[in-house]
C-alpha positions, 0 to 999 in steps of 0.5 A: 493336491499340490497343484490345487494349493499353488493355484489357490495361492495365486488367486489369493495374491491377486487382489492385493496387487490389484489394490496397489495398482488401483491406488497408484492409478488413483494417486496419478489421477489426483496428481494430474488433477492437481497439476491441471488445476495449477496450470489453470490458475497459473494461466489465469494469473498470467492473463488477468494480472498483466491486464490490471494496471492498479497495484492493489487490484493485482495484489487482491487478485493474487491473494484470492487465487493463492489460497486455493493452491496451498492450504494454510492458516494465514497468508501475507504479502510484504512489499519493500519500502525503497527509501527505508529498506523496510518490509511492510505488510501490504496485504494479509488474509487469515487469522489476526491479519487486520493487526499487521498494518502497522508492523514493519521489518528491517532488511534481514530481520526475521524470516521475511527479512532474511528471504528478502536479503538472500533472495532465496525461498525458505521453509521453516518447519519449526519456528522455535528452532529457527534462530532468526524467527522474530516472535514480536509479530506473534506477540502483537497479533496474539497469533501462534506461528508453527511453520512458515513458507516464505518466497521472495517476490522477484521481478527482473532479478530484483526483490520487491517483496516477500510472500508468506504462508503461515501454518500448513493445514492438515492432520498432526501439525503438517509441514510445508513440502518442497512441492508446496514451495515449487507450486507457490514459486511457479505462481508468484513468478508471473505475479511479481512481474505483473505487480511491478508493471502495475507499480511502474505504471502508477508511478509514471501516472503519479509523476504527471500529477505530483509537484516535483519539489513538494511532492504534493499534488499539482494543479492538474490533479487539483481540478480533476479531484475537485470535480470528482469531490463536487459530484460526490458531495452532490450525490450524498448531500454533504458540504465541501470546502476548498482552502487557498493559502499564500505564504506571507514573507516568503519572497523575503526568505528567497531574496535573503537566503537564496532559492535553496533555502526557499525550496527547503522552506516550501518542502517544510510547508508541504509537510505541515499541510500533509501532517495537519489534514485527514487521509481523505483530504487533498493538498496541492501546490497551486504554484510558487508559494500558493497551496490549496486544500480540498476538505470533503464533508467539511463546512465553513466552520470546520474548514476555519478550524483546520485552516487556523490550526495550520496557520498556527503550525506554519507561524510557529514552526522552528525553521531556524533549527531545521534550516540554520537561518532565522526568519518569520513566516506566516500564511493567509487563508481563504475558504470557499464552500460547496454549495453555498459559494458555487458548484463548479471547481473553477468558481470555488477555487476563484472564490477561495483565492479572492477570500485569501487576497482579502487577508493578504491585503489587510492583516495577513496571517489570518483566515477568511471565509468567502461571502 
């Protein structure tokens, strides 16, 4: 009887042991599958991201992949502006992401700024208890941040940005774990290097297409882009204007005040041009004190309106206040339009230049449309 009782007890205890063993096996299988998926994505990142030479393409690729590694409510990538030492949102996914484009944060400000400053990752379990959490972003986006995982983007020992995941998804308001941090950090290390490589490649490419003094495009880029814009205008059947302008009185500025003032004046002109055109328009320095504009989907009358506005801005700019010397400066403008004045880049530039010289040789400080 006693033996039977013991035997019965032994049989009763076996199922729980089996269940625990089975649970452990299942847990290990899930962990193995998770690690395998991480390694697969990591391998894909290393292979693909390093083959991309466009920073935007690298960022898009990274943002698409990282969502599958750590589940959250929103993901964002901030990059460092080297000139202003500010972080700006380069890419964002999730709720309210479209409202982040204009937001900038100073070095050391908020969670992202602190991560950039310390070059150390952070997990903020409850932002209401975080002394350096900046609620201004939530106020602008109408988004409710609970917790944050933030990791610095480091390439060759230098912080180039910060990656954030906001609000871990799951039951009962879960927090990010050290495992999440390890996963994201492992993923971002090769991604940051690939991004920096693409940024360096783009910068090197731009140096061959950018004028050193004014930071406008140079003539090489002018002819390349004009050829593309003419092709696009043909395809979509819309007009395209080319504007050629030459400064009136610039030689006198150079002769009177020297080349340093002259160079500063050309930089101001470049600023006036960039601020006075659309994002789709292209401003170039043709050479010396000559500049060109490409205005897609713009006819002759539209180009005259733009040119006359720029002419007035150049004439009325407070040069003395900025440069400390007094002089008068104006500009002569010539316009050629596709398809009325030609369908080749060389012809359009030549006719715009010819129209400009008609103004230069007569009244100056005016706008002329090519015949």
